[in-house]
C-alpha positions in Angstrom: -80.8 -11.0 -49.5 -77.2 -11.5 -49.9 -74.3 -10.6 -47.4 -74.1 -6.9 -47.1 -70.6 -5.6 -48.4 -68.6 -2.4 -48.2 -70.2 -1.8 -51.7 -73.7 -1.5 -50.5 -72.6 0.9 -47.7 -70.8 3.1 -50.3 -73.7 3.0 -52.6 -76.0 4.1 -49.5 -73.8 6.8 -48.8 -73.0 8.2 -52.2 -69.4 7.7 -51.5 -66.4 4.9 -52.6 -65.8 1.5 -51.1 -62.3 2.5 -50.3 -63.7 5.6 -48.3 -65.9 3.0 -46.3 -63.0 0.5 -45.8 -60.8 3.2 -44.3 -63.8 4.5 -41.9 -64.3 1.2 -40.8 -60.6 0.2 -40.0 -60.3 4.0 -38.2 -58.1 5.2 -40.9 -56.7 8.6 -39.5 -57.3 10.3 -42.9 -61.0 9.7 -42.4 -62.7 12.6 -40.3 -64.6 11.4 -37.0 -68.1 12.6 -38.4 -67.7 10.4 -41.6 -66.5 7.3 -39.5 -69.6 7.7 -37.4 -71.7 7.9 -40.3 -70.2 4.7 -41.7 -70.3 2.8 -38.8 -74.2 3.7 -38.0 -75.0 3.0 -42.0 -73.0 -0.1 -41.1 -75.1 -1.3 -38.4 -78.5 -0.3 -40.2 -77.5 -2.6 -43.1 -76.4 -5.4 -40.7 -72.9 -5.3 -42.3 -70.5 -8.2 -40.8 -66.7 -7.2 -41.3 -64.5 -10.0 -42.7 -61.9 -10.0 -40.1 -59.9 -12.6 -41.9 -59.9 -10.7 -45.2 -59.2 -7.2 -43.5 -56.4 -8.8 -41.5 -54.8 -10.0 -44.8 -55.4 -6.8 -46.7 -54.2 -4.6 -43.7 -51.7 -6.8 -41.8 -53.4 -6.5 -38.7 -55.5 -8.6 -36.7 -57.4 -5.8 -34.6 -56.6 -7.8 -31.4 -54.4 -6.6 -28.5 -53.2 -8.8 -25.9 -53.3 -8.0 -22.2 -51.2 -9.6 -19.7 -52.0 -9.3 -15.9 -50.6 -11.1 -12.8 -53.7 -12.3 -11.3 -57.5 -12.2 -12.5 -58.6 -12.7 -9.0 -57.9 -9.3 -7.7 -60.7 -6.6 -8.6 -57.8 -3.8 -9.4 -56.8 -5.9 -12.6 -60.4 -6.5 -13.5 -61.5 -2.7 -13.1 -58.1 -1.9 -15.4 -59.2 -4.7 -18.1 -62.8 -2.9 -18.2 -61.1 0.5 -18.8 -58.8 -1.1 -21.7 -62.1 -2.8 -23.1 -64.0 0.3 -23.3 -61.4 2.3 -25.6 -60.6 -0.8 -27.8 -64.2 -1.5 -28.7 -64.5 1.9 -29.8 -61.5 1.6 -32.0 -62.7 -1.9 -33.3 -60.3 -3.9 -31.5 -60.9 -7.3 -29.5 -58.8 -8.3 -26.2 -57.3 -11.1 -25.4 -56.4 -11.9 -21.7 -53.4 -13.7 -20.5 -53.0 -14.4 -16.8 -49.5 -15.2 -15.2 -50.6 -15.9 -11.7 -47.6 -13.8 -10.4 -45.1 -16.3 -12.0 -42.0 -15.3 -14.4 -42.4 -18.5 -16.5 -45.9 -18.0 -17.3 -45.5 -14.1 -18.3 -42.7 -15.3 -20.6 -44.9 -18.1 -21.9 -48.2 -15.4 -22.3 -45.8 -13.1 -24.2 -44.7 -15.8 -26.7 -48.6 -16.8 -27.0 -49.6 -13.4 -27.8 -46.8 -12.9 -30.4 -47.6 -16.2 -32.1 -51.1 -15.0 -32.5 -49.9 -11.8 -34.1 -51.7 -9.4 -31.7 -51.5 -5.9 -33.0 -50.0 -4.6 -29.5 -49.6 -5.7 -25.9 -50.5 -4.1 -22.7 -49.0 -5.6 -19.4 -48.2 -5.5 -15.8 -45.3 -7.4 -14.6 -44.9 -10.3 -12.1 -43.6 -10.1 -8.6 -40.7 -12.2 -10.0 -39.7 -10.4 -12.9 -36.3 -9.0 -13.0 -35.4 -10.2 -16.8 -37.1 -8.4 -19.5 -35.7 -10.3 -22.3 -39.2 -11.1 -23.6 -40.4 -7.7 -23.4 -37.4 -6.9 -25.5 -38.4 -9.1 -28.1 -42.0 -7.5 -28.4 -40.1 -4.3 -28.9 -37.6 -5.7 -31.5 -40.5 -6.9 -33.8 -42.0 -3.3 -33.5 -45.2 -4.2 -31.8 -46.5 -1.7 -29.5 -45.9 -2.2 -25.7 -47.5 -0.4 -23.0 -47.0 -1.3 -19.3 -49.3 -0.3 -16.5 -49.2 -0.3 -12.6 -46.0 -2.4 -12.2 -43.7 -0.9 -14.7 -40.1 -0.6 -15.4 -37.9 2.3 -17.0 -35.4 -0.2 -18.3 -37.5 -1.0 -21.4 -38.1 2.6 -22.6 -41.9 2.1 -23.3 -44.9 4.3 -22.7 -46.2 3.5 -19.0 -49.4 4.5 -17.1 -48.8 4.5 -13.5 -50.4 5.6 -10.1 -48.1 8.3 -8.0 -47.2 5.5 -5.7 -44.9 7.9 -3.6 -47.5 10.5 -2.9 -50.1 7.8 -2.3 -48.2 6.3 0.5 -47.2 9.7 1.7 -50.9 10.6 1.9 -51.6 7.4 3.5 -49.0 7.8 6.3 -49.7 11.5 7.0 -53.4 10.5 7.2 -52.3 8.2 10.0 -50.2 10.8 11.7 -53.0 13.4 11.7 -55.6 10.7 13.4 -52.9 11.2 16.3 -50.8 7.9 15.6 -47.2 8.2 16.3 -45.7 5.0 16.0 -46.5 3.9 12.3 -45.2 0.6 11.0 -44.9 -0.2 7.1 -45.3 -3.8 5.7 -43.4 -3.3 2.5 -43.5 -5.4 -0.6 -40.7 -6.8 -2.8 -38.3 -3.8 -2.9 -37.1 -4.5 -6.6 -40.6 -3.8 -7.8 -40.7 -0.1 -8.4 -44.1 0.5 -7.1 -43.4 -1.1 -3.7 -40.2 1.1 -3.3 -42.0 4.0 -4.2 -44.6 3.1 -1.5 -41.7 2.7 0.9 -40.2 6.2 0.3 -43.3 7.8 0.7 -43.7 6.3 3.9 -40.4 7.4 5.2 -40.5 10.8 3.7 -44.1 11.2 5.3 -42.5 10.7 8.9 -39.4 12.8 8.2 -41.7 15.7 7.2 -43.4 15.4 10.5 -40.1 15.1 12.4 -40.4 11.4 13.3 -37.4 9.4 13.4 -37.2 6.2 11.5 -37.3 3.1 13.4 -36.0 0.2 11.2 -37.7 -2.3 13.6 -41.2 -0.8 12.3 -40.6 -1.7 8.6 -41.0 -5.5 7.8 -40.9 -6.8 3.9 -43.9 -9.2 3.1 -44.7 -11.1 0.2 -48.0 -9.0 -1.0 -50.4 -11.5 0.2 -53.1 -12.1 3.0 -50.9 -14.6 4.8 -48.0 -12.4 4.6 -49.8 -9.4 6.0 -50.9 -11.7 9.0 -47.2 -12.9 9.7 -45.7 -9.5 9.6 -48.3 -7.9 11.8 -47.9 -10.7 14.1 -44.3 -10.1 14.3 -44.8 -6.2 14.7 -47.0 -6.8 17.6 -44.8 -8.9 19.3 -42.4 -6.0 19.7 -41.6 -5.3 23.2 -40.1 -1.8 22.9 -41.9 0.9 20.5 -44.7 -1.6 19.3 -46.8 -0.2 16.5 -50.0 2.0 17.1 -50.7 2.0 13.4 -49.7 0.0 10.2 -49.7 1.4 6.5 -50.0 -1.9 4.5 -48.3 -2.1 1.1 -51.5 -3.2 -0.7 -55.2 -4.0 0.3 -54.9 -7.9 0.6 -51.8 -7.4 3.0 -53.9 -5.0 5.0 -56.4 -7.8 5.3 -54.0 -10.0 6.7 -53.0 -7.3 9.0 -56.7 -6.8 10.3 -57.1 -10.4 11.0 -53.8 -10.4 13.2 -55.0 -7.2 15.0 -58.4 -8.8 15.8 -56.9 -11.9 17.1 -54.5 -9.9 19.3 -55.1 -8.2 22.6 -55.3 -4.7 21.0 -58.5 -5.5 19.1 -60.4 -2.1 20.3 -61.5 0.5 17.9 -58.9 3.1 17.3 -56.2 1.4 19.3 -54.2 0.3 15.9 -54.8 2.3 13.0 -54.7 0.4 9.5 -54.2 1.9 6.0 -54.3 -0.5 2.8 -53.5 0.6 -0.8 -55.7 0.0 -4.0 -59.1 0.0 -2.9 -60.0 -3.7 -3.8 -63.7 -4.4 -3.7 -63.8 -5.9 -0.4 -62.3 -3.2 1.5 -65.5 -1.1 1.9 -67.3 -4.2 3.2 -65.2 -5.8 5.7 -65.4 -5.1 9.5 -64.0 -2.4 10.4 -64.1 -1.0 6.6 -60.5 -0.4 5.3 -59.1 3.0 4.8 -57.1 2.9 1.7 -55.5 4.6 -1.5 -57.8 4.3 -4.7 -55.6 4.0 -7.9 -58.3 5.0 -10.4 -58.0 1.7 -12.0 -60.6 2.1 -14.9 -58.9 5.4 -15.7 -55.6 3.7 -15.8 -56.7 1.1 -18.2 -58.4 3.8 -20.6 -55.4 5.8 -20.6 -53.2 2.6 -21.5 -55.4 1.7 -24.3 -55.4 5.4 -25.9 -51.4 5.4 -25.8 -51.5 1.9 -27.7 -54.1 3.4 -30.3 -51.9 6.5 -30.4 -49.1 3.9 -31.4 -51.2 1.9 -33.6 -52.1 4.9 -35.8 -48.3 6.3 -35.9 -46.3 5.8 -39.1 -43.4 4.3 -37.0 -44.8 3.6 -33.6 -41.5 1.8 -32.5 -39.8 5.0 -32.7 -42.0 7.3 -31.0 -40.9 8.7 -27.9 -42.1 6.8 -24.8 -44.6 8.7 -22.6 -45.2 8.3 -18.9 -48.8 8.9 -17.7 -49.0 9.6 -13.8 -52.4 9.3 -12.2 -53.4 11.1 -9.0 -53.9 8.8 -6.1 -57.3 9.3 -3.8 -57.3 8.7 0.0 -60.4 6.7 0.8 -61.0 7.3 4.6 -62.9 4.3 6.0 -63.4 2.9 9.9 -59.9 1.3 10.2 -57.9 4.3 10.4 -60.3 6.6 12.4 -59.3 7.8 15.7 -60.2 11.3 15.9 -64.0 12.5 15.0 -63.1 13.8 11.8 -65.5 13.6 8.7 -65.1 10.6 6.6 -65.3 10.7 2.7 -67.5 8.0 1.2 -65.9 5.2 -0.2 -68.1 4.7 -3.3 
């Protein structure tokens, strides 16, 4: 038997090759029911789509690029999983580029994806990024661009983020409800919007409970385990108003804070409360388990991919008004913050 073609599928379904081609390429003029019938028939006939020929005809590569700061962080792995779930259902493959939190690598990654003629890009910016010229080049070429998590309003593109302000407010208020009163915050680089919003949520939560802001209890770290450890050591050395709880800007910083607390003289359950942000995979398995804010990462990836697919199907996607999807944060209560005897939520 020879190679199955779209003509064979069309003959089997008593339709035209053009209809089959449009269905396989997810054309909006074809109904969802017809697309499903064509895909099932193509699978039954062992049809293998010629991507090169399809790309030449349509001007599309059916590949999207994803740029992330680090593949070592489970947060980004979960987002990628969500992206791939949606991309595959639309017939797209994913190319991943890791920047290792370096601006130069981010620029190189965008250039590489543009040279690969990807049909769209989904990205989360690095901690170093303050110049967005490389992303503006993506827009200039009319290629759909979606930002997630670490986003900026400067580019005027669609974004998917968590409500960082609300998450930080929830985290701080949870510590207050547990009876902690001197709550410190290990912040991140203030030029990154998500970290600025988490600081703002912390400040407003204290103000809402009529607690005066103590600048000595706010320290700025580099978003890492070592930074969390160093910042916590500095906080615990305060002679006056030493903190009895810490809200860390993210979970790796919180892990470093926990190590510093364990090494200190205040290493007793409930003496110093701790909350992180991100619900990294390790947070449920360390001792004590880490209270944190879940960011609905898989959903974040799915929503980012859906936005990109919507722009792909739009006639003039580069002129489409940018959309902003804001996901709800979820407080995951675990041992590290529990002082009062309250019913804990499950961490799974």
